[in-house]
C-alpha positions, 0 to 999 in steps of 0.5 A: 500500500505504501509503495502504491502511495509513493508511486502515485505521489511521484507521478503527481509531482512529475506531472506538476513539474512537467506542467510548469516546464511546459508553461515556461516553454509556452511563455514567449519573450516580448520582442524588443527589436524589429528589423527587415530589409526589402528589395523593391528594385523599383524604377524612379521616374525622371523629374518632371519639367513642371509640377510635382515629381512622381514618388515611388513608395515602398513599404514594410509592415510591422506586425502584431507582435509589436501591438501596443509598442512605441518607437524607442529608436529607429534607423533606416538601413540598407538604402541603395540606389543605382543611377543611370549616369553621373548626377542621378543621385543628387536628383533624389529626395527621400523620406520615411513615413510612420504608420501614424503619418508622421514623417522625416525627410532623410535626404533633400537632394544635391548629394552624391554622384551616380549611385548611393549606398548601401547607406544606413541613417542612424542618429547615434553615429557621429559620422556625417556625409561628406559630399566632396572627394578628397575628404571634407575639412570638418572632422566628422564628415567622413562618408564620401560618395557613394556613401556606403556606410552609416551616417547621421542626418546632419546637414542633409538639407532643410524642409523637415530633414532629420533627426530620426528621433522625431519618430520616437514615441510613435506606434510601431505596429502598422505600415511604414513607407519609404518614399523616394522621388526625382526632382530634376528633369535632366534624363538621369534616372535611378532604381531603388534597389533596397532599404530597411528598418531597424526599430527598437522598442521604447523602454518603460519609464521607471 
């Protein structure tokens, strides 16, 4: 009788600990970072002789795993364009639009030569773009054309250009839009090869 009771107790304990272990397995970790790169390989029309340029929109959707989360830090990564000729890159203007409609202009035109990148924009780097070769006189301006590397948005133009911290606090979940267009009707066109997002969840205030 004692042996039967002992066996029953052991079985009950094993089932109990097994249930706890299974519950721990099922408990999912809360994601802290979203990261994705897309390759639209989309042609960017030449700028118009008059009127507004036609923008090319490419989107990335942040899914339900990030529902209720807000942006703590956002980087726009892997931006790469291929131009048809020297002068294609300076024609381009870029911006990023959050799901709630808030936008930041990333690139106001007038920079580069034929192609761009792959270029990542990150507020936290001290490196700025240098639009000249040989290197610029100002120390941090060290990223020369075609700007393959990481740069902040300093001095990249007016009209709402940067910083990316303007997007801090916006909801993460939803569709993010990268918008790029050509502002000059000079026959020099480009292709948007790739771009991406790296978004860190804001930490709770303690």
